[in-house]
DOTIMI-182187 format. One line per field, with one value per residue (C-alpha): residue number from 1; residue in three letters; chain; x, y, z. Coordinates in nm, 4 decimals. Example, Ala and Ser with C-alpha at 12.3 -4.5 7.8 and 13.67 -1.06 7.14 Angstrom:
i	[1 2]
aa	[ALA SER]
ch	[A A]
X	[1.2300 1.3670]
Y	[-0.4500 -0.1060]
Z	[0.7800 0.7140]
//
This chain:
i	[1 2 3 4 5 6 7 8 9 10 11 12 13 14 15 16 17 18 19 20 21 22 23 24 25 26 27 28 29 30 31 32 33 34 35 36 37 38 39 40 41 42 43 44 45 46 47 48 49 50 51 52 53 54 55 56 57 58 59 60 61 62 63 64 65 66 67 68 69 70 71 72 73 74 75 76 77 78 79 80 81 82 83 84 85 86 87 88 89 90 91 92 93 94 95 96 97 98 99 100 101 102 103 104 105 106 107 108 109 110 111 112 113 114 115 116 117 118 119 120 121 122 123 124 125 126 127 128 129 130 131 132 133 134 135 136 137 138 139 140 141 142 143 144 145 146 147 148 149 150 151 152 153 154 155 156 157 158 159 160 161 162 163 164 165 166 167 168 169 170 171 172 173 174 175 176 177 178 179 180 181 182 183 184 185 186 187 188 189 190 191 192 193 194 195 196 197 198 199 200 201 202 203 204 205 206 207 208 209 210 211 212 213 214 215 216 217 218 219 220 221 222 223 224 225 226 227 228 229 230 231 232 233 234 235 236 237 238 239 240 241 242 243 244 245 246 247 248 249 250 251 252 253 254 255 256 257 258 259 260 261 262 263 264 265 266 267 268 269 270 271 272 273 274 275 276 277 278 279 280 281 282 283 284 285 286 287 288 289 290 291 292 293 294 295 296 297 298 299 300 301 302 303 304 305 306 307 308 309 310 311 312 313 314 315 316 317 318 319 320 321 322 323 324 325 326 327 328 329 330 331 332 333 334 335 336 337 338 339 340 341 342 343 344 345 346 347 348 349 350 351 352 353 354 355 356 357 358 359 360 361 362 363 364 365 366 367 368 369 370 371 372 373 374 375 376 377 378 379 380 381 382 383 384 385 386 387 388 389 390 391 392 393 394 395 396 397 398 399 400 401 402 403 404 405 406 407 408 409 410 411 412 413 414 415 416 417 418 419 420 421 422 423 424 425 426 427 428 429 430 431 432 433 434 435 436 437 438 439 440 441 442 443 444 445 446 447 448 449 450 451 452 453 454 455 456 457]
aa	[MET SER ASP ALA GLY LYS ILE LEU VAL ILE ASP ASP GLU LYS ASN ILE ARG ARG THR LEU ALA LEU VAL LEU GLU GLY GLU GLY PHE GLU VAL ILE ASP ALA ALA SER GLY GLU GLU GLY LEU LYS LEU ALA GLU ARG ARG LEU ASP ALA VAL LEU LEU ASP VAL SER LEU PRO GLY ILE ASP GLY LEU GLU VAL LEU ALA ARG LEU ILE ALA ALA ASP PRO SER LEU PRO VAL ILE MET ILE SER GLY HIS ALA THR PHE GLN HIS ALA VAL GLN ALA THR ARG LEU GLY ALA TYR ASP PHE LEU GLU LYS PRO LEU SER ARG GLU ARG VAL LEU LEU SER LEU ARG ASN ALA LEU THR LYS ARG ARG ASP ALA LEU GLU LEU GLU ARG LEU LYS ALA LEU SER PRO ARG VAL GLY HIS ARG LEU LEU GLY GLU SER ALA ALA ILE LEU LYS LEU ARG GLN GLN ILE ALA LYS VAL ALA PRO THR ARG GLY ARG VAL LEU ILE THR GLY GLU SER GLY THR GLY LYS GLU LEU ILE ALA ARG ALA LEU HIS ASP ALA SER ALA GLN ALA ASN GLY PRO PHE VAL LYS VAL ASN CYS ALA ALA LEU PRO GLU HIS LEU ILE GLU SER THR LEU PHE GLY HIS GLU LYS GLY ALA PHE THR SER ALA ALA GLY ARG ARG ARG GLY HIS PHE GLU LEU ALA ASP GLY GLY THR LEU LEU LEU ASP GLU ILE GLY ASP MET SER LEU ASN ALA GLN ALA LYS VAL LEU ARG VAL LEU GLN THR GLY GLU LEU THR ARG VAL GLY GLY GLU ARG PRO ILE SER VAL ASP VAL ARG VAL VAL ALA ALA THR ASN HIS ASP LEU GLU ALA ARG CYS ARG GLU GLY LEU PHE ARG GLU ASP LEU TYR PHE ARG LEU ASN VAL ILE PRO LEU VAL SER PRO PRO LEU ARG ALA ARG ARG ASP ASP VAL PRO LEU LEU VAL GLU HIS PHE LEU ALA GLU VAL CYS VAL GLU ASN ASN LEU ARG ALA LYS GLN ILE ARG PRO GLU VAL ILE ALA ARG LEU SER ALA TYR ASP TRP PRO GLY ASN VAL ARG GLU LEU ARG ASN ILE VAL GLU ARG LEU ALA ILE LEU SER ASP ALA GLU ILE THR LEU ALA ASP LEU GLY PRO GLY PHE LEU GLU GLY ARG ASP PRO LEU THR GLN ALA ALA GLY THR LEU PHE ASP THR GLY SER LEU LYS ALA PHE ARG GLU ALA THR GLU ARG ALA PHE ILE LEU ALA ARG LEU GLU THR HIS GLN TRP ASN ILE SER ARG THR ALA GLU THR LEU GLU LEU GLU ARG THR ASN LEU HIS LYS LYS MET LYS SER LEU GLY ILE GLU ARG GLU LYS VAL]
ch	[A A A A A A A A A A A A A A A A A A A A A A A A A A A A A A A A A A A A A A A A A A A A A A A A A A A A A A A A A A A A A A A A A A A A A A A A A A A A A A A A A A A A A A A A A A A A A A A A A A A A A A A A A A A A A A A A A A A A A A A A A A A A A A A A A A A A A A A A A A A A A A A A A A A A A A A A A A A A A A A A A A A A A A A A A A A A A A A A A A A A A A A A A A A A A A A A A A A A A A A A A A A A A A A A A A A A A A A A A A A A A A A A A A A A A A A A A A A A A A A A A A A A A A A A A A A A A A A A A A A A A A A A A A A A A A A A A A A A A A A A A A A A A A A A A A A A A A A A A A A A A A A A A A A A A A A A A A A A A A A A A A A A A A A A A A A A A A A A A A A A A A A A A A A A A A A A A A A A A A A A A A A A A A A A A A A A A A A A A A A A A A A A A A A A A A A A A A A A A A A A A A A A A A A A A A A A A A A A A A A A A A A A A A A A A A A A A A A A A A A A A A A A A A A A A A A A A A A A A]
X	[-2.1460 -1.8735 -1.6053 -1.3562 -1.4481 -1.6486 -1.5102 -1.6039 -1.5365 -1.5408 -1.5016 -1.6987 -1.6460 -1.9408 -1.7362 -1.4568 -1.6948 -1.8675 -1.5355 -1.4044 -1.7295 -1.7212 -1.3494 -1.3910 -1.7309 -1.5638 -1.3161 -1.5686 -1.5772 -1.8860 -1.8769 -2.0551 -1.9834 -2.0265 -1.9800 -1.8685 -1.6735 -1.9846 -2.1750 -1.8676 -1.8303 -2.1904 -2.1276 -1.8158 -2.0112 -2.0958 -1.8335 -1.5787 -1.2696 -1.1012 -1.1629 -1.0639 -1.0648 -1.0194 -0.7957 -1.0079 -1.3734 -1.6355 -1.6967 -1.4856 -1.1495 -1.0199 -0.7252 -0.9785 -1.1953 -0.8757 -0.8058 -1.1514 -1.1550 -0.8320 -0.9262 -1.2439 -1.0639 -0.6731 -0.6537 -0.8861 -0.6827 -0.7377 -0.5969 -0.5859 -0.6387 -0.5859 -0.5491 -0.3838 -0.1860 0.1447 0.4284 0.3188 -0.0151 0.1281 0.3486 0.0725 -0.1642 0.1166 0.1576 -0.2163 -0.2180 -0.2979 -0.2020 -0.1088 -0.1335 -0.2458 -0.2475 -0.5114 -0.5586 -0.5867 -0.4295 -0.6569 -0.3706 -0.2122 -0.5586 -0.6086 -0.2650 -0.2630 -0.6129 -0.5257 -0.2097 -0.4022 -0.6705 -0.3950 -0.2468 -0.5912 -0.6588 -0.3312 -0.4015 -0.7320 -0.5649 -0.3274 -0.5972 -0.7797 -0.4688 -0.4232 -0.7883 -0.7036 -0.4387 -0.5073 -0.7216 -0.5150 -0.1974 0.1277 0.2531 0.4203 0.2438 0.4421 0.7133 0.8578 1.2210 1.1525 0.9565 1.2144 1.4910 1.2804 1.2152 1.5870 1.6584 1.3955 1.5367 1.8748 1.7669 1.4852 1.6886 1.9148 1.8502 1.9180 1.6608 1.4850 1.3435 1.0779 1.0217 0.7719 0.4664 0.1158 -0.0529 0.2618 0.2383 0.4883 0.3037 0.3241 0.7081 0.7165 0.4976 0.7265 1.0169 0.8532 0.7404 1.0932 1.2615 1.3628 1.0616 0.8107 0.6229 0.6047 0.3535 0.3440 0.2076 0.1300 0.0851 -0.0032 0.1816 -0.0092 -0.3416 -0.2813 -0.3576 -0.0501 -0.1614 -0.2087 0.1137 0.3111 0.0555 -0.0097 0.3544 0.4753 0.1599 0.0398 -0.0165 -0.3402 -0.4063 -0.1498 -0.4053 -0.7704 -0.8995 -0.6196 -0.8686 -0.6084 -0.2701 -0.2246 0.0656 0.1696 0.2493 0.6352 0.5329 0.2662 0.5351 0.7778 0.9425 0.8163 0.8200 0.6721 0.5912 0.6049 0.4079 0.4253 0.6980 0.7628 0.4629 0.5515 0.6251 0.9743 0.8820 0.7739 1.0752 1.3086 1.1320 1.1440 1.5219 1.5860 1.3975 1.6104 1.9303 1.8662 1.6044 1.3995 1.0843 0.8924 0.5107 0.3359 0.3026 0.5487 0.8910 1.0246 1.2022 1.0698 1.2960 1.1576 1.2971 1.1458 1.2490 1.1499 1.0611 0.9631 0.7844 0.7256 0.6131 0.8154 1.1638 1.3190 1.6494 1.4502 1.2543 1.5798 1.7129 1.3852 1.4142 1.1013 1.2759 1.5612 1.8755 2.0047 1.6743 1.6819 2.0385 1.9140 1.6213 1.7919 2.0368 1.8939 1.6795 1.4158 1.2261 0.8682 0.8399 0.5371 0.3015 0.4067 0.7596 0.6298 0.3541 0.4356 0.2695 -0.0681 -0.2276 -0.1356 -0.2605 -0.5782 -0.6615 -0.5807 -0.7857 -1.0729 -1.0948 -1.0609 -1.3329 -1.5830 -1.5320 -1.5696 -1.8896 -2.0495 -2.0350 -1.9953 -1.6421 -1.5945 -1.3833 -1.1881 -1.1271 -0.7602 -0.8090 -0.9060 -0.6019 -0.3992 -0.5476 -0.5009 -0.1403 -0.0842 -0.2382 0.0157 -0.1623 -0.0921 -0.2592 -0.0535 -0.1590 -0.4340 -0.5976 -0.5737 -0.7449 -1.0284 -1.0847 -1.1058 -1.3489 -1.5628 -1.5414 -1.6407 -1.9448 -2.0827 -2.0040 -2.2028 -2.0419 -1.7561 -1.5583 -1.5290 -1.3751 -1.7141 -1.7052 -1.3915 -1.5921 -1.5041 -1.2909 -1.0984 -0.7820 -0.8107 -0.4916 -0.3128 -0.2287 0.1150 0.0421 -0.2679 -0.0863 0.2033 0.0164 -0.3381 -0.2653 -0.1310 -0.4272 -0.6361 -0.3812 -0.0260 0.1388 0.1532 0.5302 0.5049 0.2283 0.4241 0.7404 0.5516 0.3811 0.6933 0.8905 0.6206 0.5963 0.9788 0.9995 0.7343 0.9036 1.2369 1.0723 0.8997 1.2420 1.4163 1.6152 1.7651 1.8447 1.8858 1.5717 1.3820 1.5209 1.4198 1.0560 1.0530 1.1984 1.4769 1.8537 2.0259 2.2233 1.8975 1.7367 2.0238 1.9866 1.6058 1.6783 1.9193 1.6904 1.4048 1.5979 1.5438 1.7957 1.7676 1.7328 2.0369 1.9258]
Y	[-0.2895 -0.1332 0.0631 -0.1006 -0.4495 -0.7628 -1.0255 -1.3841 -1.5499 -1.9356 -2.0822 -2.3355 -2.1323 -1.8811 -1.6647 -1.6251 -1.5388 -1.2778 -1.1180 -1.1007 -0.9435 -0.6732 -0.5945 -0.5862 -0.3987 -0.1420 -0.0857 -0.0325 -0.3770 -0.5764 -0.9184 -1.2401 -1.5617 -1.9391 -2.2247 -2.4904 -2.5308 -2.6421 -2.3272 -2.1100 -2.2405 -2.1478 -1.8044 -1.7743 -1.7777 -1.4017 -1.1338 -1.1300 -0.9215 -1.1667 -1.4747 -1.5535 -1.9384 -2.1789 -2.4823 -2.7214 -2.7371 -2.9992 -3.1880 -3.0418 -2.9232 -2.5813 -2.6970 -2.8414 -2.5292 -2.3121 -2.5343 -2.4830 -2.1039 -2.0598 -2.2710 -2.0570 -1.7197 -1.7307 -1.3696 -1.3955 -1.3431 -1.6236 -1.5934 -1.9148 -1.9096 -2.2026 -2.2806 -2.6199 -2.5803 -2.7530 -2.6220 -2.8789 -2.7136 -2.3702 -2.4996 -2.6902 -2.3821 -2.1638 -2.4066 -2.4139 -2.0356 -1.8921 -1.5472 -1.5555 -1.7951 -1.6725 -1.8569 -1.8193 -1.6456 -1.3846 -1.0384 -0.7590 -0.5582 -0.8617 -0.9519 -0.5989 -0.5630 -0.8983 -0.8198 -0.4723 -0.5955 -0.8715 -0.6334 -0.4003 -0.6975 -0.7876 -0.4333 -0.4215 -0.7446 -0.6235 -0.2884 -0.4933 -0.6840 -0.3623 -0.2168 -0.5348 -0.5077 -0.1604 -0.3099 -0.3070 -0.6256 -0.6763 -0.7941 -0.6074 -0.6714 -0.4039 -0.4442 -0.3716 -0.4801 -0.1359 -0.0627 0.1651 -0.1094 -0.3761 -0.1699 -0.0889 -0.4588 -0.5414 -0.2684 -0.4084 -0.7534 -0.6211 -0.4059 -0.6069 -0.8680 -0.6013 -0.3806 -0.0655 0.2133 0.3097 0.6429 0.6131 0.9276 0.9907 1.1917 1.1083 0.8134 0.6300 0.3309 0.4219 0.1999 -0.0898 -0.0585 -0.0516 -0.3710 -0.5388 -0.4640 -0.5915 -0.9246 -0.9915 -0.9117 -1.1124 -0.9377 -1.0704 -1.2720 -0.9646 -0.6824 -0.4343 -0.1028 0.2268 0.5662 0.8566 1.1486 1.4010 1.2814 1.3101 1.6079 1.7797 1.6940 1.3229 1.2488 1.1631 0.9386 0.7598 0.6868 0.6379 0.5427 0.6818 0.6059 0.6284 0.9886 1.1213 1.3713 1.4146 1.1444 0.8926 0.6597 0.3663 0.2690 0.2474 0.1197 0.3399 0.2354 0.1824 -0.0817 -0.2332 -0.2789 -0.4366 -0.7286 -0.5944 -0.2785 0.0638 0.2715 0.6504 0.7853 1.1424 1.1953 1.5334 1.6661 1.5685 1.8379 1.9153 1.8307 1.4699 1.4478 1.4831 1.1921 0.9675 1.0508 0.9403 0.6079 0.5545 0.6336 0.4338 0.1721 0.2978 0.5123 0.6464 0.6804 1.0127 1.0492 0.7592 0.7599 0.4140 0.3661 0.0693 -0.1111 -0.1787 -0.3727 -0.2134 -0.1561 0.1967 0.2760 0.6401 0.7699 1.1292 1.3235 1.6265 1.7199 1.6708 1.8256 2.1446 2.1205 2.0816 2.4100 2.5813 2.4563 2.2419 1.9152 1.8047 1.7267 1.4730 1.2849 1.3147 1.1534 0.8637 0.7800 0.8267 0.5457 0.3796 0.5964 0.4428 0.6404 0.5416 0.6483 0.8417 0.6669 0.8986 0.7514 0.3983 0.4337 0.0748 -0.0519 0.1295 -0.1495 -0.4080 -0.1915 -0.1122 -0.4756 -0.5650 -0.2793 -0.3469 -0.7225 -0.6202 -0.3505 -0.5822 -0.8502 -0.5959 -0.4435 -0.7721 -0.6624 -0.8898 -0.8997 -0.6105 -0.5617 -0.2289 -0.1078 -0.0830 0.2865 0.3429 0.1752 0.3942 0.7174 0.6213 0.5326 0.8813 1.0579 1.2206 1.0982 1.3771 1.1665 0.8478 0.4953 0.6197 0.8275 0.5529 0.3166 0.5674 0.6361 0.2573 0.2124 0.4983 0.3507 0.0002 0.1199 0.3601 0.1820 -0.1008 -0.4477 -0.2705 0.0322 0.2750 0.6275 0.7663 0.6408 0.8528 1.1916 1.4745 1.6735 1.3772 1.4190 1.7736 1.9645 1.6886 1.4369 1.5343 1.5228 1.7357 1.9646 2.0181 2.0466 2.1580 2.5316 2.4592 2.2401 2.5299 2.7967 2.6408 2.5010 2.1132 2.1224 2.2960 2.0492 1.7488 1.8725 1.9573 1.6117 1.4309 1.6137 1.5493 1.1844 1.1336 1.3254 1.1033 0.7789 0.9209 0.9848 0.6556 0.4735 0.7141 0.8595 0.5320 0.6176 0.2463 0.1331 0.4332 0.3891 0.0140 0.0963 0.3774 0.1259 0.3596 0.3270 0.4745 0.7134 0.8221 0.8985 1.1207 1.3057 1.3426 1.4735 1.7296 1.8638 1.8847 2.0518 1.7816 1.7861 1.6140 1.8698 1.8882 1.8229]
Z	[2.2851 2.4939 2.3252 2.5503 2.4111 2.4595 2.6759 2.7237 3.0621 3.0828 3.4348 3.6273 3.9554 3.9977 4.2234 3.9727 3.6973 3.9251 4.0453 3.6950 3.5592 3.8370 3.7639 3.3866 3.3711 3.6100 3.3427 3.0707 2.9254 2.8296 2.9855 2.9096 3.0919 3.0716 3.3328 3.0835 2.7633 2.5628 2.6735 2.6112 2.2520 2.1756 2.3088 2.1105 1.7926 1.8548 1.7882 2.0779 2.1440 2.4001 2.6052 2.9706 2.9893 3.2734 3.2080 3.4292 3.3115 3.3313 3.0096 2.7383 2.9187 2.8734 2.6321 2.3936 2.4169 2.3392 2.0331 1.8885 1.9532 1.7971 1.4888 1.4477 1.4851 1.4950 1.5931 1.8945 2.2089 2.4642 2.8088 3.0167 3.3992 3.6398 4.0048 3.9624 3.6346 3.5596 3.3471 3.0862 3.0764 3.0230 2.7411 2.5721 2.5925 2.4370 2.1611 2.0877 2.0518 2.3935 2.4442 2.8169 3.1074 3.4577 3.7784 4.0554 4.2850 4.0063 4.0489 3.9291 3.7911 3.6243 3.4528 3.3259 3.1997 3.0040 2.8749 2.7515 2.5773 2.4127 2.2804 2.1499 1.9610 1.8215 1.7146 1.5357 1.3586 1.2439 1.1265 0.9235 0.7669 0.6878 0.5325 0.3200 0.2085 0.0707 -0.1495 -0.5347 -0.6390 -0.9426 -0.7940 -0.7958 -1.1511 -1.3372 -1.6776 -1.9973 -2.2177 -2.3166 -2.2864 -1.9871 -1.7917 -1.8774 -1.7428 -1.4169 -1.3775 -1.3924 -1.1393 -0.8991 -0.9345 -0.8281 -0.5485 -0.3836 -0.2136 -0.0439 0.2562 0.0584 0.1030 -0.2104 -0.3162 -0.5993 -0.8032 -1.0684 -1.1755 -1.0082 -1.1591 -1.2900 -1.0487 -0.7783 -0.5269 -0.7619 -0.7731 -0.3939 -0.3768 -0.6344 -0.4194 -0.1051 -0.2980 -0.4113 -0.0763 0.2230 0.4028 0.1511 0.4246 0.6455 0.6296 0.3486 0.5072 0.3078 0.4484 0.2315 0.3965 0.1824 0.2973 0.6726 0.8625 1.0344 1.3836 1.2962 1.1295 1.4417 1.5948 1.2626 1.1986 1.5557 1.7519 2.0735 2.4429 2.6226 2.7215 2.4859 2.3597 2.4172 2.1687 2.2694 2.4608 2.4483 2.3253 1.9442 1.7431 1.4500 1.0918 1.1711 1.4233 1.2167 0.9353 1.1839 0.9881 0.6515 0.4359 0.5007 0.2036 0.2875 -0.0097 -0.1040 0.1576 -0.0018 0.1599 0.5220 0.7683 0.8881 1.2317 1.1312 0.8850 1.1853 1.3569 1.0649 1.0341 1.3868 1.3344 1.0306 1.2154 1.5299 1.4336 1.7499 1.7849 2.0699 2.0742 2.1121 2.4967 2.5510 2.7143 2.6327 2.2961 2.0874 1.8392 1.4901 1.1883 0.8788 0.5366 0.4507 0.0846 0.0041 -0.3020 -0.4236 -0.7283 -0.6022 -0.6935 -0.3473 -0.4251 -0.5114 -0.1918 0.0099 -0.1595 -0.0584 0.3031 0.2658 0.3011 0.5212 0.3183 0.5650 0.5328 0.1612 0.1624 0.3922 0.1732 -0.1669 -0.1342 -0.4509 -0.6643 -0.8970 -1.1550 -1.2390 -1.6068 -1.7304 -1.9710 -2.2654 -2.2367 -2.2675 -2.5469 -2.6626 -2.3397 -2.3927 -2.6129 -2.3426 -2.0626 -2.2476 -2.3007 -1.9485 -1.7984 -2.0349 -1.9279 -1.5568 -1.5699 -1.7529 -1.4923 -1.2002 -1.3413 -1.4542 -1.8200 -2.1111 -2.2753 -2.5169 -2.8187 -2.8960 -3.2354 -3.3645 -3.4437 -3.0931 -2.9620 -3.2102 -3.0737 -2.7123 -2.7897 -2.9384 -2.6561 -2.4056 -2.0819 -1.8316 -1.5749 -1.6636 -1.6142 -1.3642 -1.6159 -1.8787 -1.6376 -1.5690 -1.9443 -2.0134 -1.7382 -1.8783 -2.2376 -2.1113 -1.9264 -2.1789 -2.5102 -2.6875 -2.7596 -2.9508 -2.8619 -3.1522 -3.2021 -3.1563 -2.7971 -2.7210 -2.7623 -2.9683 -2.7035 -2.5601 -2.7484 -2.8611 -2.8225 -2.6416 -2.9124 -3.0026 -3.3825 -3.3393 -3.1124 -3.3559 -3.6741 -3.5796 -3.6410 -3.9846 -4.0975 -4.2165 -4.3162 -4.3452 -4.6524 -4.7250 -4.6673 -4.3296 -4.2138 -4.3350 -4.1434 -3.8310 -3.8073 -3.9011 -3.6344 -3.3568 -3.4591 -3.4392 -3.1075 -2.9692 -3.0623 -2.9336 -2.5997 -2.5859 -2.6326 -2.4016 -2.6951 -2.7861 -3.1541 -3.2694 -3.1115 -3.2589 -3.5951 -3.5974 -3.4991 -3.7658 -4.0269 -4.1044 -4.1046 -3.7946 -4.0211 -4.1923 -3.8658 -3.7676 -4.0999 -4.0371 -3.6818 -3.8057 -4.0970 -3.8591 -3.5787 -3.3279 -3.0412 -2.6919 -2.4255 -2.1896 -1.8240]
//
């Protein structure tokens, strides 16, 4: 099949079919043709990139063929052609989903222009479908009932309906993309596209063409025009993930789009207007990168209108049991495994772990446990070295286990336990005291005796 595309021509005039085939094949297209609507519909069962369709056909007329083609593939571009068309024909064809309507005698330049634009639109539609297919299969829910997640949900509910730009910060694996998707789903642009681009994964020489698109011939491999992610997200939301890794040159162009609402494709001259809500995400300290000259301060202020923080899993340990149960059920379905039970002591150990890889690491561990364990997941399935040196209690008291006194061991573990709870509840003393089953004043006394103070930021 030709790289330019496969085109079906349906026309009862043999000379029209022959002329269009010569013109299109000369431009690198693969052409198949049919003399009737019935024959054309049979050929349309193959994979096609576009159709040139005559309005007046023997048997099934062109408008009926158009309706059937669009019903079978709504994204298939169909260009109607006619020598005796009326205005009503053109209106009806447009309502049925025709991409364009051309009158005979056909102009070579007009046919090629319409066809190329139609193919660009189809490629963009297919690219959007591909991007959607890359979305997480589990929906866009922020699972959890911890204080940190409840606060985050409240913030999203306030911010989502507005046009305010959002900067999501947080460690890797905390679910920054889920926050961006939750913002999109609750916004006025929810019916528009959600497009994500990972700025850290793009080679420097591809960032501009990926974000802003390119014109044919803009560089060696630019065989045709291609819209970038800003255009693909028009009317919706664009997530610039890991924006802290974007080059200064690309940052300047992103800033211009945010300021003007217009972009210019690589190799292009005409500015293109876009209506996109930009959400940025990063695991970097952008203020520090601004001071180091690695990030534009003016872009930072443009993006950081509304900051949202994606909390680390160690700050929401109360959510670990819920997440474990959810991931376990999900993994068993995905891998055709029978439903498995997990022992309470395993949940307890997982809840005490400090999770440097956050929710992503938890999900990976649960998948491993589900696949390698028997019907019930036990402590033995965790492996001897899984929590070594990283469980806060083990880390605090491990060195005292063999050589320290009972008092020193007890104080070290008690201090680590209280610190972990304070961090889980974001240093909310009342909530922490409640979960520890202590009076608030007694918790203050404990903290003072154990030398626990919140670090000043």
